[in-house]
Kinemage of the C-alpha trace (Angstrom):
@kinemage 1
@onewidth
@group {chain A} dominant
@subgroup {mainchain}
@vectorlist {calphas} color= white
{ca met a 1} P -3.670 20.139 -2.405
{ca ile a 2} L -5.363 19.550 -5.703
{ca leu a 3} L -2.440 18.170 -8.020
{ca glu a 4} L -2.197 20.101 -11.135
{ca lys a 5} L -2.403 18.324 -14.754
{ca lys a 6} L 0.376 16.484 -15.465
{ca glu a 7} L 2.106 17.133 -12.394
{ca val a 8} L 3.961 14.255 -11.456
{ca leu a 9} L 4.627 13.852 -7.380
{ca ser a 10} L 7.820 12.390 -5.985
{ca ser a 11} L 8.009 9.423 -3.404
{ca glu a 12} L 7.975 12.036 -0.760
{ca glu a 13} L 5.440 14.014 -2.123
{ca ala a 14} L 3.350 10.544 -1.596
{ca val a 15} L 4.186 9.505 1.099
{ca glu a 16} L 2.717 13.044 2.554
{ca lys a 17} L -0.233 13.216 0.289
{ca val a 18} L -0.821 9.295 1.883
{ca leu a 19} L 0.041 9.832 5.245
{ca asp a 20} L -3.297 12.090 5.529
{ca ile a 21} L -5.285 9.155 5.444
{ca pro a 22} L -6.865 9.068 9.545
{ca ser a 23} L -4.218 6.629 10.798
{ca glu a 24} L -6.107 6.206 14.411
{ca ser a 25} L -8.418 3.882 11.765
{ca leu a 26} L -5.595 1.435 11.744
{ca ser a 27} L -5.156 -1.897 13.739
{ca leu a 28} L -1.428 -0.314 14.059
{ca ser a 29} L -2.735 1.449 17.393
{ca gly a 30} L -1.790 0.803 20.542
{ca lys a 31} L -1.551 2.445 24.016
{ca gly a 32} L 1.820 3.730 26.024
{ca leu a 33} L 4.078 2.198 22.769
{ca glu a 34} L 7.077 4.479 22.188
{ca tyr a 35} L 6.415 4.840 18.456
{ca asp a 36} L 2.901 5.924 17.614
{ca val a 37} L 0.780 4.922 14.151
{ca gly a 38} L 1.588 7.657 12.269
{ca val a 39} L 5.465 6.911 12.426
{ca ile a 40} L 5.264 2.888 11.371
{ca trp a 41} L 2.902 4.030 8.815
{ca lys a 42} L 5.356 6.772 7.407
{ca val a 43} L 8.131 3.902 7.284
{ca leu a 44} L 6.073 1.355 5.730
{ca leu a 45} L 5.015 4.141 3.240
{ca tyr a 46} L 7.886 4.960 2.477
{ca cys a 47} L 9.381 1.469 1.978
{ca ala a 48} L 6.592 0.885 -0.408
{ca ser a 49} L 7.070 4.438 -2.239
{ca glu a 50} L 10.892 3.356 -2.611
{ca lys a 51} L 11.234 -0.017 -3.332
{ca ile a 52} L 13.448 -0.306 -0.195
{ca ser a 53} L 13.520 -2.702 2.315
{ca leu a 54} L 12.477 -2.410 5.763
{ca glu a 55} L 16.150 -2.233 6.730
{ca gln a 56} L 17.113 0.713 4.367
{ca ala a 57} L 14.084 2.613 5.403
{ca cys a 58} L 14.601 2.845 9.219
{ca leu a 59} L 18.394 3.783 8.434
{ca lys a 60} L 16.597 6.503 5.094
{ca leu a 61} L 14.312 8.159 7.836
{ca glu a 62} L 15.468 10.633 10.549
{ca gly a 63} L 13.702 9.410 13.448
{ca ala a 64} L 12.355 5.913 12.565
{ca pro a 65} L 12.492 3.269 15.041
{ca his a 66} L 14.244 0.355 14.633
{ca pro a 67} L 12.931 -2.102 11.856
{ca asn a 68} L 12.522 -5.158 14.258
{ca thr a 69} L 9.966 -2.630 16.655
{ca val a 70} L 8.405 -2.079 13.101
{ca arg a 71} L 8.029 -6.118 13.001
{ca his a 72} L 6.780 -6.295 16.030
{ca arg a 73} L 4.118 -3.965 15.583
{ca leu a 74} L 2.834 -5.825 12.100
{ca ser a 75} L 2.677 -9.093 14.015
{ca gly a 76} L -0.387 -10.509 14.437
{ca leu a 77} L -2.426 -8.164 12.028
{ca glu a 78} L -4.835 -9.729 9.569
{ca ile a 79} L -3.638 -8.321 6.499
{ca asp a 80} L -6.953 -8.561 5.033
{ca thr a 81} L -8.273 -6.503 7.674
{ca leu a 82} L -5.517 -3.682 7.804
{ca glu a 83} L -6.339 -3.517 4.089
{ca glu a 84} L -9.766 -2.574 4.207
{ca glu a 85} L -8.548 -0.576 6.936
{ca ile a 86} L -6.197 1.335 4.861
{ca asn a 87} L -8.509 1.528 1.568
{ca glu a 88} L -11.583 2.988 3.281
{ca gly a 89} L -9.144 5.579 4.758
{ca ile a 90} L -7.788 6.524 0.966
{ca arg a 91} L -11.779 6.320 0.361
{ca arg a 92} L -12.777 8.978 2.892
{ca thr a 93} L -9.990 10.985 1.397
{ca ile a 94} L -11.486 11.588 -2.446
{ca pro a 95} L -13.744 14.335 -2.678
{ca glu a 96} L -17.595 13.587 -3.257
{ca arg a 97} L -17.390 16.254 -6.018
{ca leu a 98} L -15.534 13.591 -8.199
{ca phe a 99} L -17.955 11.770 -8.284
{ca glu a 100} L -20.729 14.271 -9.548
{ca arg a 101} L -19.591 13.930 -13.377
{ca gly a 102} L -18.086 11.088 -15.437
{ca leu a 103} L -14.770 10.163 -14.899
{ca lys a 104} L -11.904 8.796 -17.307
{ca ile a 105} L -10.239 5.707 -15.911
{ca ala a 106} L -7.046 3.943 -16.929
{ca ile a 107} L -7.069 0.159 -15.855
{ca asp a 108} L -3.935 -1.966 -15.712
{ca leu a 109} L -4.024 -5.644 -15.048
{ca asp a 110} L -0.813 -7.140 -13.926
{ca tyr a 111} L 0.676 -10.942 -13.857
{ca ile a 112} L 3.371 -11.659 -11.946
{ca pro a 113} L 4.785 -15.436 -12.908
{ca tyr a 114} L 4.835 -17.870 -9.794
{ca tyr a 115} L 7.019 -21.219 -9.875
{ca gly a 116} L 5.582 -22.142 -6.623
{ca lys a 117} L 3.724 -24.993 -5.715
{ca arg a 118} L 0.106 -24.028 -6.578
{ca glu a 119} L -1.880 -23.084 -3.933
{ca glu a 120} L -5.749 -23.871 -3.967
{ca asp a 121} L -6.761 -21.401 -1.360
{ca asn a 122} L -4.721 -18.787 -2.376
{ca pro a 123} L -7.150 -15.527 -3.585
{ca phe a 124} L -4.004 -14.075 -5.542
{ca leu a 125} L -3.364 -16.794 -7.653
{ca ile a 126} L -4.623 -16.998 -11.076
{ca arg a 127} L -4.286 -19.426 -13.462
{ca ser a 128} L -3.604 -18.453 -17.478
{ca gln a 129} L -2.694 -19.189 -20.619
{ca ala a 130} L 1.479 -20.340 -20.783
{ca lys a 131} L 3.453 -17.571 -20.087
{ca ala a 132} L 7.411 -17.098 -18.512
{ca ser a 133} L 6.923 -21.329 -18.568
{ca thr a 134} L 4.456 -20.755 -16.179
{ca thr a 135} L 0.606 -21.041 -15.852
{ca cys a 136} L 0.426 -19.776 -12.537
{ca phe a 137} L 0.517 -15.817 -11.526
{ca phe a 138} L -0.425 -13.323 -9.468
{ca gly a 139} L -2.644 -10.611 -10.830
{ca tyr a 140} L -3.159 -7.057 -9.713
{ca ile a 141} L -5.508 -5.048 -11.108
{ca thr a 142} L -4.501 -1.134 -10.805
{ca ala a 143} L -6.857 1.840 -11.393
{ca tyr a 144} L -6.014 5.278 -12.162
{ca val a 145} L -8.174 8.293 -11.754
{ca cys a 146} L -7.067 10.470 -14.783
């Protein structure tokens, strides 16, 4: 599906679009399990798109597993590895023709205040100018192809 200019996806449509990422490449896979990786992946995407808890997502999605089943499938996963696999899956869905010409990209840098004890080895914590009574933040960058 190619999106027309200014078309806005609902959270359900966004989940369906991202579900196109080949789930077999994710570390969530396993043999002989009651719920396949696609179901677990859909629950996680639904949580993220709706900004709701795992419990809420499992209650709202028809045929979803119990939240503890999802947690069990996620336990022991290396987050960095999973993030790389998801990013690679997303990259594979980008049409090559997009890279044939210059792209307009909107970039957003977001600092979320962190008030806990500073962990020197946490790569997500950033020191910056004092704001909201702290100098420590989680830093996130979002890029959007216009």
